[in-house]
N, C-alpha and C positions, 0 to 999 in steps of 0.2 A: 243586939238590938236593931230592928227594922224601922226604918223611917216611914212615917206617915205621908201620904202625897201631899205636897204642899199646893196651895191655891196661887197659880201662876197667871197674871194677867195676859190674855190672848191665847191661853192654852186650855184645854179640856181633859182631865185625867181619864184615862181607858182602863188600864189594868196595871198590875206589878210584873215586871219582866224577870227579876232576879234580885235576890238579897245577899249580901256579903257582910263581914264583919265591919267595914268602915263605910259601906254606902250601899244604897239600894237604887235600882234602875227602874223607872216606871214608863209605861207607854203613856204619851199624851197625843192629843189631836191639836195640831197648831191651827188657828183659824185663818190667818192671812201670812204667807199663802196657804192654802188648805193642805195639809200633808201629815203624816204621822211622824213622830219624832221620839227620840229616847231622851229621857231626862235623869241624869244621875246625880242623886240627891245624898249628901253627907248624913249619916245615922245620928251624929253627935252635932252640937252647936258650935260653932267657930267662935269660940269664946277666948282664944289666945291667939298670939300673933304667929306661931307656927303653924296652927291649922289653917289660917288666912293664906300664908305664904304657900302652903301646900296647893291651896286651890288655885291660886294664881298661877303657880309653876305649871301645874297640870294644864289649865287653860292655854297658857303661853306655847307649851310643847305642842299641843295638839293643834293649835292654830297654825304654829310655824309649819306643821307638816300636812295638814288636811287638805291640800290641793292635790295629792298623790292619789290615784285611784284606788290604792288598796289600804288607804287610812281613812276612817270615818270623818266627815266634815262636821265640824263643830259650828254652831250656829249663834250661840248665846251663853254668857255664864252670869252668875250674881249669887245674891244672898237672900233667902227667903225672909219673911217678917220674923220668924223665930229664929234667926241666925243660924240657918243651914246653909252651906253652899250646894250650889247647883250648876250643871252643864247641860246645856241643851245641844243635842247632836244628832246625826243622822241615823236613822232606824234601820237596824240590821234585821229585817223580817225572817231570815232564814236561821236565827238562833246562832249558836257557835259550834265549834267542832267537840267541845266538852260533851255536849249533847250527842252529837253525832257519833262518836266512838262507843257510845253505851250500847248502840244498837246496829252499828255497820262499820265498814272498813273501807279505806280508798284502795284503788288499785295502785300499782307503783307508778305508772304514767300519771294518773290523777295527783298523787303525791308530789310527784316531781313539778308539776304545774304549779300547785299550790306553794311549793317550796320557792320556786323561781320567782312567782309574784310576791311573795312576802319578803324574800331576801332583796328584792329591789327596793321595796317599801323601806326596809330596815337600813339599807345602804343610804337612802336618802335621810333618813332619821339621823343615822350616825354622821353625815356630812354636814348636819347642822349642829353639831356637838352634843347630841342627846344619846343618852344610854337608856333604853327601855327598861331593863331589870326584871320583867315578870313576863317573859313570852311563854306562853303555853296554850293548849287547846281551847281553853275558856277565854282566852284574849285573843282569839282570832274569830271574829265574826262574819256572818254570810249576809250578803243582800238577799232580796227577794229573788234575784236572777243568779243567785249561788257565787257572786263575787266575793273572795275571800279578803277581809280587812283586818289589819293588825290594831287593835283596840287597847283602851286602857292604860294610859300613861300614868296613872295615880301614883306610882314609886320611881318614875323616871327621874334622872339626874343630869346635870351637865357632865360631861366628860371630865371636867375639872373639879367637880364637886362630889363625886362618887365615891368617897373615901370609905364609908361604913354602910355594911350591909344591911338592909332591913326591908321587911314587908315581903320578901321573896317567897316563892312556893318551891319547898323542898324537893318534890319529885321532878322539877325541871331545872334546878339551879346546878350550876357548874360546880365542879369541886373546890376551886379557888374561893368562890363564894360561900360554900357551905363551912369551909375551914377557916374562914374569917380572913384570909390573905388579902381578897379583894371586896370591894364595895360594889362591884359591877364594872364591866368595860365591854369594848366592841367584842372581844372574843368571848365573854360570858353570854352576850346576847346571841352569838353565832352557836355557842354550845346548845341554849335553850331552844333556839329555832330548830337545830338537829334533833334534840330529844322530842320536841312536838312532832315532826314530822315522822320520826320513829313511832310515835303513838299512833298516827293516822294510819298505820299500816298494820299495827297490832293490837290496838284497843286499850293499852295501858302504858303509863311513863316506862321507860326502857328498864330500869332496875326493879321496879315493881313486876315487870313482865317476867325477868330472869331470875328473881330471887324471892324467898318468903322472909318477909321482914315484919316485926311485931309492931313498930311505932316509927314516927318521923325521925326519931334519933337514930334508930338502926338502919333506916333508909339513908340517912346523910352519911354514916360511916361506910355503907356499902358503895355509895356513889363515889365516895373519896377514895376506896382503898380496892374495890373489886373490879373485875375485867368487864367491859359493856358486852351484855349478853348479844347472841347471835339472833338475828331476825329468822324464825322458823317459818318461812314461806317460800315456797319453791318457786312461786311467779314473781318473787322480787328478784331483779338483777343483782348479781354479785358487785357490780360497779355501782349501783345505787347504794348498796350496803357499805361499801369501801369509801364513798363519800360521806355518808353519815358517820362513819366510825372517825373519819379525820375530823369533822365538824366538832365530835364529841371527844376529842383526845383529852387526856388528863390534864397535860400542860398547854396552856393557852398559846404558846409559842408553836405549838405543833398543829394548831387549827389553822383554817383558811385565814390569810391576812386581813380580808374583808369581806363584807356580805356580797359584794360584787364578785369576788373570786368564789365564794360559795355558789353564787348563782349560775356563773359560767361553768363550774364543775357540772351542777346538775343539768344545765342545757346540753353538755358534752355527752352525759349519760342518756338523755332522752333522744339526741339525734342518733346516737349508736344504737339504742335498742328499740326505738319507736319510729324512727325516721321522720322526727319533726322536732322543733323546738318552740317552747314557749317564750315570748319576748321579754326582756327585762324592761321595766318602766322606771327611769330615772333620768333626771336632767343631765345632759351633755354626756350622756353613755349611750352608744349604739344598742338597739334593742338585740342584736345578735352579735356573738363573737366575730372578729375578723376571720376570713377564710384562710385555712392553712396554705401556706406557700407551695407552689408546685414542687414535686420532687426534681430533683436535677436529673437531667436526661444522661444516660451513660455516655463516657467519653468514647469517642471513636476508637 
């Protein structure tokens, strides 16, 4: 069911941007200040305590993180006259990578840049005790200047409350989430970011790229039990593919210990292969890794 655009004081409806099972996103024009905004509206009414709590949770999570340049800013939230929850947030005029990969691919250097930027945002999210739980191309949106932003915290959870998996997207979910062992963790977010970067290079989720599957149930079995397919692009450095393979290891303990460590590994590949590094943006973290210590001089 798709929501109808609500009448919101101070905003003028422009058009529908996207529709999902739980919510619809509309483009509005805010009158003061004069700017385009995205308004996410729940498709159903918030008639029970759980639905209202979910809206408050998403609002709280996004507000806690929206000072980061790679997370959309949230401006307002509330409940419409017909009891639907809504969020008013920064408008991503460039769409999302879900639309992008239908028609194009990133170069390896471009994918590294996006990966480092989003990993920095994810590190900040994790420092605040938040697990995103639904990182995928459709949830990385682009500003009008092409700035990637990690969006949609609708099924996010506290690190301390992510006990049950729900609402995740099968192609991007970690094996332990699909098997029900975990409701989501920092490690599963790192896996999903790795799977997303893989898709930016090949145009499909990793296991849909490498295997023929009949439905989501078979896809889940393949993700849990089969080997990660190789990236069949000669222009993607082996070092980058190795970083993604580590991020997407079957066992959570074999992945990077943090999103920052994942970002640093990508910076190292970018420096080695392309002679530059995209900075990491995170409070209290240097944008670039410290220089390697000089090699000891040979003894006389």
